[in-house]
C-alpha positions as CSV (number, residue, x, y, z in Angstrom):
1,M,8.9,-38.8,-1.2
2,A,5.9,-38.3,-3.5
3,R,5.1,-34.8,-4.6
4,V,1.7,-33.6,-3.5
5,T,-0.3,-31.1,-5.5
6,P,-1.8,-28.4,-3.2
7,L,-5.5,-28.4,-2.6
8,T,-7.8,-25.9,-4.1
9,D,-11.0,-24.5,-2.5
10,T,-13.0,-26.1,-5.2
11,E,-11.6,-29.6,-4.5
12,I,-12.3,-29.1,-0.8
13,K,-15.9,-28.0,-1.4
14,Q,-16.5,-31.0,-3.8
15,A,-15.1,-33.5,-1.3
16,K,-18.0,-35.8,-0.4
17,R,-18.4,-38.2,2.5
18,K,-17.8,-41.9,1.9
19,E,-18.3,-45.1,3.9
20,K,-14.9,-44.5,5.6
21,S,-13.1,-41.3,6.7
22,Y,-10.4,-40.3,4.3
23,L,-7.6,-37.7,4.0
24,L,-6.9,-35.1,1.3
25,S,-3.3,-33.9,1.5
26,D,-2.2,-30.3,0.8
27,G,1.5,-30.9,1.3
28,G,3.9,-29.9,4.2
29,G,2.0,-32.1,6.6
30,L,-1.4,-30.3,6.2
31,Q,-4.3,-32.6,5.6
32,L,-8.1,-32.4,5.4
33,R,-10.0,-35.2,6.9
34,V,-13.4,-35.9,5.5
35,N,-15.4,-37.8,8.0
36,V,-18.2,-40.3,7.5
37,T,-20.7,-37.6,8.7
38,G,-19.5,-35.2,6.0
39,S,-17.7,-32.9,8.4
40,K,-14.3,-31.7,7.3
41,S,-11.4,-30.9,9.7
42,W,-7.8,-29.7,9.2
43,L,-5.0,-31.7,10.6
44,F,-1.2,-31.1,10.8
45,R,1.0,-34.1,11.0
46,Y,4.6,-33.6,12.2
47,L,7.6,-35.2,13.9
48,K,7.9,-34.4,17.6
49,P,11.2,-32.5,18.2
50,F,13.0,-34.9,20.6
51,T,11.2,-38.2,20.3
52,K,11.0,-38.1,16.5
53,K,7.6,-39.8,16.6
54,Y,4.7,-38.6,14.5
55,Q,2.0,-36.4,16.1
56,T,-1.2,-35.0,14.7
57,I,-2.7,-31.7,15.8
58,S,-6.1,-30.4,14.8
59,L,-6.2,-26.9,13.2
60,G,-10.0,-26.5,13.1
61,Q,-13.1,-27.3,11.2
62,Y,-13.7,-26.4,7.5
63,P,-15.3,-23.9,6.5
64,S,-14.8,-21.9,9.7
65,V,-11.1,-22.3,9.1
66,T,-10.4,-21.6,5.4
67,L,-7.6,-23.2,3.3
68,A,-5.5,-20.0,3.6
69,Q,-6.0,-19.9,7.4
70,A,-5.0,-23.6,7.7
71,R,-1.9,-22.9,5.7
72,K,-1.0,-20.0,8.0
73,K,-1.5,-22.2,11.1
74,R,0.7,-24.9,9.5
75,E,3.5,-22.3,8.9
76,A,3.2,-21.1,12.5
77,A,3.5,-24.7,13.7
78,K,6.6,-25.2,11.5
79,E,8.2,-22.1,13.0
80,L,7.7,-23.6,16.4
81,L,9.2,-26.9,15.3
82,A,12.2,-25.1,13.9
83,Q,12.8,-23.9,17.4
84,D,12.4,-27.4,18.8
85,I,9.0,-26.5,20.4
86,D,6.1,-29.0,20.1
87,P,3.1,-27.1,18.7
88,K,0.6,-29.2,20.6
89,E,2.3,-28.6,23.9
90,S,2.7,-24.9,23.2
91,R,-1.1,-24.6,22.4
92,D,-2.0,-26.6,25.5
93,D,0.2,-24.3,27.6
94,I,-1.5,-21.2,26.2
95,I,-4.9,-22.6,26.9
96,K,-3.9,-23.5,30.4
97,A,-2.5,-20.0,31.0
98,R,-5.8,-18.4,29.8
99,T,-7.9,-20.6,32.0
100,D,-5.7,-19.8,35.0
101,D,-6.1,-16.1,34.3
102,L,-9.9,-16.5,34.4
103,K,-9.7,-18.4,37.7
104,N,-7.6,-15.6,39.3
105,T,-10.2,-12.8,39.2
106,F,-10.9,-10.7,42.2
107,G,-14.3,-12.3,42.7
108,E,-12.8,-15.8,42.7
109,L,-10.0,-14.8,45.1
110,A,-12.5,-13.1,47.4
111,K,-14.6,-16.3,47.6
112,K,-11.6,-18.4,48.5
113,W,-10.6,-15.9,51.2
114,L,-14.1,-15.9,52.7
115,V,-14.1,-19.7,52.9
116,L,-10.8,-19.5,54.8
117,K,-11.9,-16.7,57.0
118,K,-15.1,-18.5,58.0
119,Q,-13.0,-21.2,59.6
120,Q,-11.1,-18.7,61.7
121,V,-14.0,-16.6,63.1
122,K,-17.4,-17.0,64.6
123,P,-20.4,-17.5,62.2
124,E,-21.9,-14.2,63.2
125,T,-18.7,-12.4,62.3
126,A,-18.4,-14.0,58.9
């Protein structure tokens, strides 16, 4: 496998848009995609634990996610892969749990209860 030199912040800042999107590689599966529009986003390419097929996960947009932060996210994803956990599925599970927590507030449960109660009692009582 070819050895990749790590990216520097200067190289990232100087990366200009072209007619086609292109990738700059940092090594270890971390890549920076420079889009036609000029936007830059971090990607992590890895082998799925059981299917051994390549998968790509987005780590965020540059400059809101810096090079150092992207490298930390890559290492966190590699730790999950070492435990045979798919980082994309793990992230999706976390997001789903957070949205479920927001749906289970007291106000939301009270609204659902009121809808059920209206079916069982007279309109004046409800």
